[in-house]
C-alpha positions in Angstrom: -11.5 -87.7 52.5 -8.7 -90.1 53.8 -5.2 -89.5 53.8 -4.1 -90.9 49.9 -7.3 -89.1 48.3 -6.8 -85.8 49.9 -3.4 -85.9 48.6 -4.2 -87.2 44.8 -7.8 -85.2 45.3 -7.1 -82.6 42.6 -6.6 -85.7 39.5 -10.0 -88.0 41.3 -11.6 -86.6 38.3 -9.3 -88.1 36.1 -9.2 -91.2 36.8 -11.7 -94.4 35.1 -13.7 -96.3 37.6 -11.0 -99.3 38.0 -8.1 -96.6 38.0 -10.4 -95.2 41.3 -10.9 -98.8 42.7 -7.4 -98.6 43.1 -6.7 -95.7 45.2 -9.8 -96.1 47.1 -8.7 -99.9 47.8 -4.8 -98.6 48.5 -6.6 -95.6 51.0 -8.1 -99.0 52.6 -5.7 -100.8 53.2 -3.1 -98.0 53.6 -0.3 -100.0 55.3 -0.5 -103.2 53.3 -0.3 -101.2 50.2 2.9 -99.8 51.9 4.9 -103.2 51.1 3.2 -104.8 48.1 4.4 -105.0 44.8 2.5 -104.1 41.4 1.4 -107.4 40.7 0.2 -108.3 43.9 -1.6 -104.7 44.0 -3.5 -105.8 40.7 -4.8 -109.2 41.4 -6.0 -108.0 44.5 -8.0 -105.2 42.5 -8.8 -107.8 39.7 -7.4 -105.2 37.2 -4.2 -105.0 34.7 -0.5 -103.7 35.9 -0.6 -101.0 33.1 -4.2 -100.1 35.1 -2.5 -99.5 37.6 0.3 -97.7 35.7 -1.5 -95.4 34.0 -3.3 -94.4 37.4 0.3 -93.5 38.4 1.0 -91.2 35.3 -3.2 -89.5 35.9 -1.6 -88.7 39.7 1.6 -87.0 38.5 3.5 -89.7 39.2 6.9 -91.3 37.1 5.1 -94.6 38.0 4.6 -97.4 40.7 7.5 -96.3 42.4 7.1 -93.2 43.0 3.4 -94.2 44.7 5.3 -96.9 46.9 7.6 -93.9 48.2 4.7 -91.4 49.0 2.6 -93.9 50.3 5.7 -95.1 52.8 6.0 -91.6 53.9 2.5 -89.9 53.8 2.3 -90.8 57.9 5.2 -88.6 57.9 4.5 -85.3 60.3 6.2 -81.9 59.1 5.5 -79.2 61.8 7.2 -76.1 63.1 9.1 -76.4 66.2 7.4 -75.6 69.6 4.9 -73.1 67.5 1.3 -72.9 68.2 -1.2 -73.2 65.1 -2.6 -69.6 65.5 1.2 -68.4 65.3 1.7 -70.1 62.1 -0.4 -68.3 61.2 0.1 -65.0 61.9 3.1 -65.6 60.6 2.1 -66.8 57.7 -0.3 -63.7 57.0 2.1 -61.4 57.9 5.1 -62.4 55.4 2.2 -62.9 52.6 1.2 -59.2 52.7 4.9 -58.3 53.2 5.8 -60.0 49.7 2.7 -59.1 47.7 3.0 -56.5 45.0 0.9 -53.4 44.9 2.0 -53.0 41.1 1.1 -56.6 40.6 -2.6 -56.7 41.6 -3.3 -53.4 39.7 -2.0 -55.1 36.4 -4.3 -58.2 36.8 -7.8 -56.0 37.9 -6.5 -53.8 34.7 -6.3 -56.9 32.5 -9.5 -58.5 34.2 -10.7 -54.9 33.8 -10.5 -55.2 30.0 -11.3 -59.1 29.4 -14.4 -59.8 27.1 -14.9 -62.8 29.7 -13.0 -64.2 33.0 -12.4 -67.4 33.3 -11.8 -69.6 36.9 -10.1 -72.2 37.0 -9.7 -74.3 40.4 -9.6 -78.3 41.3 -9.3 -80.0 44.6 -9.5 -78.2 47.8 -9.1 -74.8 46.3 -12.2 -75.4 44.8 -13.8 -73.4 47.1 -11.6 -70.3 46.7 -12.6 -70.3 42.8 -16.4 -70.4 43.5 -15.6 -67.7 46.3 -13.6 -65.3 43.7 -16.6 -66.4 40.5 -19.6 -65.2 42.8 -17.1 -62.0 43.9 -17.5 -60.9 40.2 -20.9 -61.3 40.1 -21.7 -58.9 42.4 -19.8 -56.7 40.2 -21.7 -57.9 37.2 -18.5 -59.2 35.8 -19.1 -61.7 33.1 -17.3 -65.0 34.4 -17.3 -68.5 33.9 -15.9 -71.0 37.0 -14.8 -74.7 36.2 -13.7 -77.2 38.5 -14.4 -80.5 36.8 -10.5 -81.9 34.9 -12.3 -82.8 31.9 -13.8 -79.8 31.7 -10.7 -77.6 32.2 -8.8 -80.1 29.4 -11.7 -78.8 26.8 -10.9 -74.8 27.6 -9.0 -74.2 24.7 -11.7 -75.3 22.4 -13.6 -72.0 23.3 -11.5 -69.9 25.4 -10.6 -66.4 23.1 -7.6 -63.9 23.7 -9.6 -61.0 24.9 -10.5 -63.6 27.6 -8.6 -63.9 30.6 -8.3 -67.2 32.5 -7.6 -67.3 36.3 -6.0 -69.9 37.6 -6.3 -70.7 41.4 -3.9 -73.4 43.2 -2.0 -74.0 46.3 0.8 -75.5 45.1 0.8 -74.2 41.5 1.6 -77.6 40.4 -1.1 -79.2 39.8 -1.1 -81.4 37.0 -4.6 -80.2 35.2 -4.2 -76.9 35.5 -0.8 -76.7 34.2 -1.3 -78.9 31.0 -4.5 -75.9 30.2 -2.2 -73.2 31.2 0.4 -74.9 28.9 -2.0 -74.9 26.3 -3.6 -71.3 26.6 0.4 -69.9 26.5 0.6 -71.5 23.1 -2.9 -69.8 22.2 -1.8 -66.6 23.6 -4.9 -66.0 25.9 -3.3 -64.2 28.9 -3.7 -66.0 32.2 -3.2 -65.3 36.0 -1.8 -67.5 38.4 -3.0 -67.1 42.1 -0.9 -69.6 44.7 1.0 -70.4 47.6 3.6 -70.8 45.5 5.9 -67.8 44.0 8.0 -70.4 42.3 5.5 -72.7 41.3 5.6 -74.0 37.6 2.2 -72.5 37.3 3.5 -68.7 37.2 5.5 -69.7 35.2 3.2 -70.7 32.5 1.3 -67.5 33.0 1.2 -63.8 32.4 0.8 -62.6 35.6 0.5 -63.8 38.9 0.1 -63.0 42.6 1.1 -65.6 45.6 0.6 -65.8 49.6 3.6 -67.8 50.2 3.1 -70.2 53.4 4.6 -72.8 55.0 4.4 -76.5 54.1 2.8 -78.5 57.5 1.6 -82.0 57.2 0.5 -83.9 60.2 -0.2 -87.4 60.9 -0.3 -87.4 56.6 -2.7 -84.5 56.1 -1.5 -81.8 54.9 -2.9 -78.8 57.2 -1.1 -75.8 55.1 -2.7 -72.8 55.1 -5.2 -72.2 51.9 -7.4 -69.8 53.9 -4.4 -67.1 52.5 -5.7 -68.0 48.6 -9.2 -66.4 49.8 -7.4 -63.6 51.2 -5.7 -63.1 47.8 -9.2 -63.5 45.9 -10.2 -60.7 47.8 -7.6 -58.2 47.3 -7.6 -59.1 43.6 -11.2 -58.0 43.7 -11.4 -54.8 45.9 -8.4 -53.2 43.3 -11.1 -54.5 40.3 -14.0 -52.7 42.5 -11.7 -49.3 42.6 -10.9 -49.1 39.3 -14.4 -49.9 38.1 -15.4 -47.2 40.0 -12.9 -44.9 39.0 -13.9 -45.5 35.4 -17.0 -45.1 35.9 -16.4 -41.7 37.3 -14.1 -40.4 34.5 -17.5 -41.6 32.5 
């Protein structure tokens, strides 16, 4: 996956065929697209300017001007000075473990244990973390549903219940598809959990419970190489807390 597609990977399923065609064109003609006017880009792709503007909005942008800014800065490198990747990972994990509250994990495990059904939502590059947690839950015979397609996430409010628990997994906590779903669930009073790498994200504001492993934002040659393995670490911790709670409940019976 190229720089542009990776940057907007969480929104690809929301685009129409024509809109995807434009985005793929930008990926293949990045240097030219950086300075291309809206009308010229529309002509090059045989689409209307409205199609491109609509694509920008679906990508979570204000409009074409913001897209152009992202394209011009996409090759920027943001790397910690004089720091090797292994050292950065050690610092990220050490810092994250130091900020995770035991009480937060207990509360999340408690909500999971009493929920009628668990629904795990994740998109883009964090899909693997969502699938991982879902398979972990299968080991406990927990009733769970894992959803990663944007159009299915958009429909979740049609069938979710207040006795269920929705778990959002997002590195940035700013993915538009997940934010829209979280906002709907908040209005329906459906309990939800945010698992992110950003404790100050909008997703944490919209959910009832949350746990985060903050990591350094790192890009290299236009690629986001910020650690996402910490999300799997959080899933492991959540699962272990839930496992102990289920085991303790069994002993009491």
